[in-house]
C-alpha positions as CSV (number, residue, x, y, z in Angstrom):
1,X,99.4,101.5,106.4
2,X,103.1,102.1,107.3
3,X,104.1,105.1,109.4
4,X,103.0,106.5,112.3
5,X,100.6,109.3,112.7
6,X,99.6,110.5,116.3
7,X,97.9,113.8,116.9
8,X,97.9,116.1,119.9
9,X,95.6,119.1,120.4
10,X,97.0,121.3,123.4
11,X,95.1,124.2,124.2
12,X,96.6,125.4,127.7
13,X,95.0,124.9,130.7
14,X,91.1,124.9,128.9
15,X,91.7,121.3,127.8
16,X,90.8,117.9,129.0
17,X,92.6,115.1,126.9
18,X,90.3,112.3,126.1
19,X,92.0,109.1,124.0
20,X,89.4,107.5,122.1
21,X,89.7,103.8,121.0
22,X,91.0,104.3,117.8
23,X,94.4,105.5,116.0
24,X,93.6,109.3,117.2
25,X,94.0,111.8,120.4
26,X,91.1,114.4,120.9
27,X,91.1,117.1,122.6
28,X,88.0,118.9,123.7
29,X,86.9,122.3,125.1
30,X,86.0,122.6,128.4
31,X,86.0,126.2,129.2
32,X,84.8,128.7,126.5
33,X,85.6,132.3,128.3
34,X,89.2,132.8,127.0
35,X,88.9,131.9,123.5
36,X,85.3,133.4,122.8
37,X,83.9,130.6,121.0
38,X,81.0,128.1,121.8
39,X,82.3,124.6,121.1
40,X,81.9,122.5,124.4
41,X,81.7,118.6,123.4
42,X,82.8,118.8,120.1
43,X,86.4,118.8,118.9
44,X,88.6,121.3,118.4
45,X,90.5,119.7,115.1
46,X,90.7,116.2,114.1
47,X,93.2,114.7,111.7
48,X,92.8,111.5,109.6
49,X,95.3,109.5,107.8
50,X,95.7,110.4,104.0
51,X,94.2,107.7,101.1
52,X,97.3,108.9,99.1
53,X,100.4,108.1,101.1
54,X,104.4,108.0,99.8
55,X,104.9,105.0,98.8
56,X,108.4,104.6,100.7
57,X,109.2,101.4,99.6
58,X,109.2,102.6,96.2
59,X,113.0,103.3,97.9
60,X,114.0,100.1,98.0
61,X,112.8,98.7,94.0
62,X,115.8,97.6,92.7
63,X,117.2,98.4,89.0
64,X,119.2,96.5,86.7
65,X,122.7,97.5,86.1
66,X,126.0,95.8,84.6
67,X,129.8,95.9,85.6
68,X,132.2,95.2,83.1
69,X,135.1,93.2,84.4
70,X,138.6,92.8,82.1
71,X,141.7,91.0,82.3
72,X,144.2,92.3,84.4
73,X,146.5,89.6,84.9
74,X,147.7,86.3,83.7
75,X,145.5,82.9,84.9
76,X,146.1,79.4,85.7
77,X,146.8,78.8,81.9
78,X,148.7,80.6,79.3
79,X,148.5,77.3,76.8
80,X,147.2,78.9,73.1
81,X,150.5,78.6,71.5
82,X,150.7,82.0,69.5
83,X,150.6,85.7,70.5
84,X,151.3,89.2,68.7
85,X,153.2,91.3,69.2
86,X,155.0,88.7,70.9
87,X,156.0,90.6,73.7
88,X,154.6,91.0,76.8
89,X,151.5,88.8,78.3
90,X,148.5,86.7,76.4
91,X,146.1,88.4,78.5
92,X,147.2,92.2,77.4
93,X,146.8,91.2,74.3
94,X,142.5,90.7,74.7
95,X,142.3,93.0,77.5
96,X,141.0,96.4,75.5
97,X,137.9,98.1,75.9
98,X,137.4,98.5,72.3
99,X,138.5,95.7,70.2
100,X,141.7,96.6,68.1
101,X,141.0,93.2,65.7
102,X,144.5,92.0,64.0
103,X,146.4,94.7,66.2
104,X,146.5,92.9,69.5
105,X,145.4,89.1,69.8
106,X,146.1,85.4,70.5
107,X,145.7,82.8,67.9
108,X,146.5,79.2,67.0
109,X,146.6,76.6,64.1
110,X,147.0,73.7,66.7
111,X,144.4,70.8,65.7
112,X,143.6,69.8,69.5
113,X,142.1,72.8,72.0
114,X,143.9,74.9,73.4
115,X,143.0,77.2,76.5
116,X,144.0,80.6,78.1
117,X,142.7,81.8,81.7
118,X,142.9,85.5,82.5
119,X,142.4,87.0,86.0
120,X,140.0,89.4,85.9
121,X,139.5,93.3,87.9
122,X,137.9,92.8,91.3
123,X,134.2,94.3,90.6
124,X,133.6,98.0,92.0
125,X,130.1,98.9,91.4
126,X,128.3,95.9,92.0
127,X,126.4,94.7,94.5
128,X,123.1,93.1,95.7
129,X,121.6,90.0,93.7
130,X,123.8,88.7,90.7
131,X,121.5,87.9,87.6
132,X,123.7,86.6,85.9
133,X,127.7,86.6,84.6
134,X,128.4,87.2,80.7
135,X,131.4,86.0,79.5
136,X,132.2,87.3,75.9
137,X,134.8,86.8,73.1
138,X,135.6,89.0,69.6
139,X,137.3,86.0,67.6
140,X,137.7,85.2,64.0
141,X,139.0,82.3,61.7
142,X,141.8,83.1,58.6
143,X,140.0,81.1,56.5
144,X,136.6,79.7,55.2
145,X,135.9,77.2,58.5
146,X,135.0,73.9,57.9
147,X,134.6,73.4,62.6
148,X,133.6,75.1,65.5
149,X,137.1,76.6,66.6
150,X,136.7,79.0,69.5
151,X,134.8,78.9,73.1
152,X,134.5,80.6,76.2
153,X,136.2,79.3,79.1
154,X,136.0,80.1,82.7
155,X,137.1,79.1,86.1
156,X,135.3,79.3,89.4
157,X,135.9,77.6,92.9
158,X,138.4,76.0,91.1
159,X,136.1,74.3,88.6
160,X,136.5,74.7,84.7
161,X,133.5,75.1,82.5
162,X,132.9,75.8,78.9
163,X,130.7,78.3,76.3
164,X,129.5,76.7,73.5
165,X,132.0,75.7,70.3
166,X,131.5,78.2,68.0
167,X,131.9,78.3,64.4
168,X,134.1,81.6,63.5
169,X,133.6,83.6,60.5
170,X,136.9,85.7,58.5
171,X,135.8,88.7,60.0
172,X,136.0,89.4,63.7
173,X,133.0,89.0,65.3
174,X,131.3,88.5,69.2
175,X,130.4,85.3,70.8
176,X,129.3,84.8,74.4
177,X,128.1,82.5,76.9
178,X,125.9,82.9,80.0
179,X,125.9,81.4,83.4
180,X,122.7,82.5,85.6
181,X,124.2,80.3,88.4
182,X,127.8,79.6,89.2
183,X,128.1,75.9,87.5
184,X,130.6,75.0,90.2
185,X,127.9,75.6,93.1
186,X,124.3,75.8,90.9
187,X,124.4,78.6,93.2
188,X,123.4,82.2,92.6
189,X,126.7,83.8,92.2
190,X,128.5,85.9,95.0
191,X,130.5,88.6,94.9
192,X,133.5,87.1,96.4
193,X,133.1,84.7,93.7
194,X,132.9,87.1,91.0
195,X,136.3,88.5,92.4
196,X,138.0,85.2,92.1
197,X,136.8,84.7,88.6
198,X,138.9,83.9,85.9
199,X,137.9,84.2,82.4
200,X,139.4,82.8,78.8
201,X,139.3,81.2,75.7
202,X,139.7,77.6,74.3
203,X,140.9,77.8,70.5
204,X,141.6,75.8,68.0
205,X,142.4,75.6,63.9
206,X,139.4,76.1,62.1
207,X,140.4,74.2,59.0
208,X,143.2,72.2,58.1
209,X,146.7,74.3,59.3
210,X,144.7,78.0,59.5
211,X,144.7,79.8,62.7
212,X,141.8,81.2,64.9
213,X,142.3,84.5,66.5
214,X,141.0,86.4,69.8
215,X,141.6,89.8,70.3
216,X,139.2,90.9,73.3
217,X,137.7,88.9,76.2
218,X,135.9,90.6,79.3
219,X,133.1,89.6,81.5
220,X,129.8,91.0,82.2
221,X,128.2,90.7,85.7
222,X,124.4,91.5,85.8
223,X,122.8,92.5,89.1
224,X,119.7,94.4,90.8
225,X,120.0,97.0,93.6
226,X,118.6,100.1,94.9
227,X,119.7,103.4,94.0
228,X,121.6,104.8,96.0
229,X,120.2,108.4,95.8
230,X,117.3,109.7,94.5
231,X,113.7,112.1,95.2
232,X,111.7,111.2,98.0
233,X,108.6,109.7,97.6
234,X,105.4,112.7,97.6
235,X,102.0,111.9,98.6
236,X,99.6,113.1,101.1
237,X,100.7,112.7,104.9
238,X,97.3,113.4,106.6
239,X,94.4,115.8,106.9
240,X,93.6,118.6,109.4
241,X,90.0,119.7,110.0
242,X,89.8,122.2,112.4
243,X,86.3,122.5,113.9
244,X,83.9,125.1,112.0
245,X,83.4,127.1,115.3
246,X,86.7,127.1,116.3
247,X,88.2,130.7,114.9
248,X,92.0,130.7,116.9
249,X,95.0,130.7,114.8
250,X,96.7,127.0,115.1
251,X,100.1,125.9,115.2
252,X,101.3,122.6,113.3
253,X,104.5,120.9,114.6
254,X,105.5,117.9,112.4
255,X,108.4,115.8,114.4
256,X,110.4,113.0,112.8
257,X,110.4,110.6,115.7
258,X,112.6,107.1,114.3
259,X,115.4,108.8,113.3
260,X,117.5,105.9,115.1
261,X,116.5,103.5,113.3
262,X,116.4,106.0,109.3
263,X,120.2,106.4,110.2
264,X,120.7,102.8,109.7
265,X,119.6,103.3,106.1
266,X,119.4,106.6,105.0
267,X,123.1,109.5,105.0
268,X,120.7,111.9,104.4
269,X,117.5,112.7,104.2
270,X,115.6,116.4,103.0
271,X,111.7,116.1,102.9
272,X,109.8,119.1,101.6
273,X,106.6,119.6,103.6
274,X,103.6,121.6,102.2
275,X,100.5,122.5,104.3
276,X,98.2,123.6,102.4
277,X,96.0,126.7,103.6
278,X,99.2,127.5,106.4
279,X,100.9,130.8,106.5
280,X,104.1,129.0,104.6
281,X,102.0,127.7,101.5
282,X,102.0,131.5,100.7
283,X,105.6,131.7,101.1
284,X,108.4,131.4,98.5
285,X,109.3,128.1,99.5
286,X,106.2,127.3,100.3
287,X,107.5,123.9,102.0
288,X,109.3,123.4,104.8
289,X,112.4,120.9,105.0
290,X,112.3,118.2,107.6
291,X,115.9,116.0,108.1
292,X,118.1,113.6,110.0
293,X,119.3,117.2,111.8
294,X,116.0,119.4,112.6
295,X,114.0,116.9,113.7
296,X,110.9,119.0,113.1
297,X,109.2,121.7,111.1
298,X,106.3,123.9,112.4
299,X,103.2,125.6,110.0
300,X,100.9,128.0,111.4
301,X,97.2,128.0,110.3
302,X,95.8,131.7,110.5
303,X,92.7,133.6,108.9
304,X,91.6,130.1,107.7
305,X,88.1,129.0,106.4
306,X,86.2,126.1,107.6
307,X,87.8,123.3,105.7
308,X,90.1,120.5,105.4
309,X,94.2,121.1,105.4
310,X,96.0,118.2,103.8
311,X,100.1,117.9,105.1
312,X,101.7,116.5,101.8
313,X,105.3,115.5,101.0
314,X,105.8,117.3,98.0
315,X,109.9,116.8,97.2
316,X,113.2,115.9,98.8
317,X,116.0,113.6,98.5
318,X,118.0,110.8,100.2
319,X,121.2,109.1,100.0
320,X,121.4,105.6,101.2
321,X,124.3,104.3,103.3
322,X,124.4,101.4,100.9
323,X,122.7,99.9,97.9
324,X,123.1,96.4,99.6
325,X,120.8,96.2,102.2
326,X,122.8,92.8,104.1
327,X,125.1,96.2,104.9
328,X,122.6,97.9,107.0
329,X,122.4,97.2,111.0
330,X,119.8,95.7,112.1
331,X,116.5,97.5,113.0
332,X,116.6,99.7,109.8
333,X,113.8,101.5,108.1
334,X,113.1,103.5,105.4
335,X,109.7,104.2,106.5
336,X,109.8,107.8,108.5
337,X,107.3,108.2,111.5
338,X,105.9,111.6,112.0
339,X,104.5,113.0,114.9
340,X,101.8,115.5,114.9
341,X,101.1,118.2,117.4
342,X,98.3,121.4,116.9
343,X,98.8,124.1,119.4
344,X,96.8,126.9,120.0
345,X,98.8,129.9,118.4
346,X,100.0,132.8,121.1
347,X,99.3,136.3,119.9
C-alpha cells in the first residue's frame, strides 16, 4: 500500500498512549470520571486503511498524442528541377496545412532522381517518449505511370534515409514512411534529433518525359506522456471506528505531511475529502479541500451512531509541473501521505 496512514488519539490528560507492534497507534482510556463512560482497557477508536485506495499512479498513465511539424526553411538540398509558382522557395510550395493541389508544388520530369530537403519547425507540445516519426508527402503523376517516381526523403545526424519508392496515380494522394527509431543511431528518437530533422522528397519522371508533382510534405511525431492536468483519483483512505461505549464528540484532523516531495511533481493539488457521518457531510459543500497550500482539514463526528466511518477522496484536480517526468526534481512523488489525528471535541 502506498501512502502513510497514522492515527493519534488524544483525550487530554486522562489518556495513556499505547503503540502496537503493527501499523496503528491506539489510545487507551485510564480514567473515566471526566467523561461518564466506562471503556477501561479498550480502544476509544481504531482505524484501518480502506481496501479501495485511490490509484495515485494513474496520474502517471501516459496518453498517446501526435505533434505535426511542417517545413519552415530550406534544408541541405534543393535539387528538384522546378517549382510552381516559380518565385519564392521550394519549401513554401509544400508547407501548407491543407494541401492545395496544383496551386503550389515542386516537380520534375527528369529521368534520374532529384531530391529536396526542408527544415521543420522545432517541436512545441511533444514531450517524453517518442514512439515513431512518420513523414508524409502528397504527390501525383501528370500521366499514367510506368515506374515509381516519388519517395519520402530525410536527413538526421548527417545521415540520409529514404522511404519506399511509390508509384503515383494521376490524382493527388498521400504517401508516407515511418521510422520507429532514428535510422542513423537505431535508438529511440530524441527531441533534439526531432528539432534537427530535415524532411523532403525524391522525385523523377513517372513515365518518359512526364512530370511528378509534390504539393505537401510534413512529419508527425507520435509520443506518449502523462496529462499535464486532470481530476484527482478517487477512493477510500481509511475507516474510523469509535468504540461503541464512547459517547463523546470527536474532531478528525487530516494533515498532508509530504508537501516537500509533492511540489516536485505538482504545480497544484486540490483533494476533496469526505467523511461520512460527519457534521460536514450534511453541509454544502459536503467535503473539505486539502491543498498544498492549506496543509490540513478538519471534520467533526457529533451525535453519531456506533459504526465505522470512512474518509474518502471524492474529487479534486491537479496540475503537474511538466508532462516529462525527467524534468521533475529528484525525490518527487505523486502519492500524498496523510496523517490523521483524532481528538476529543471540546464543548
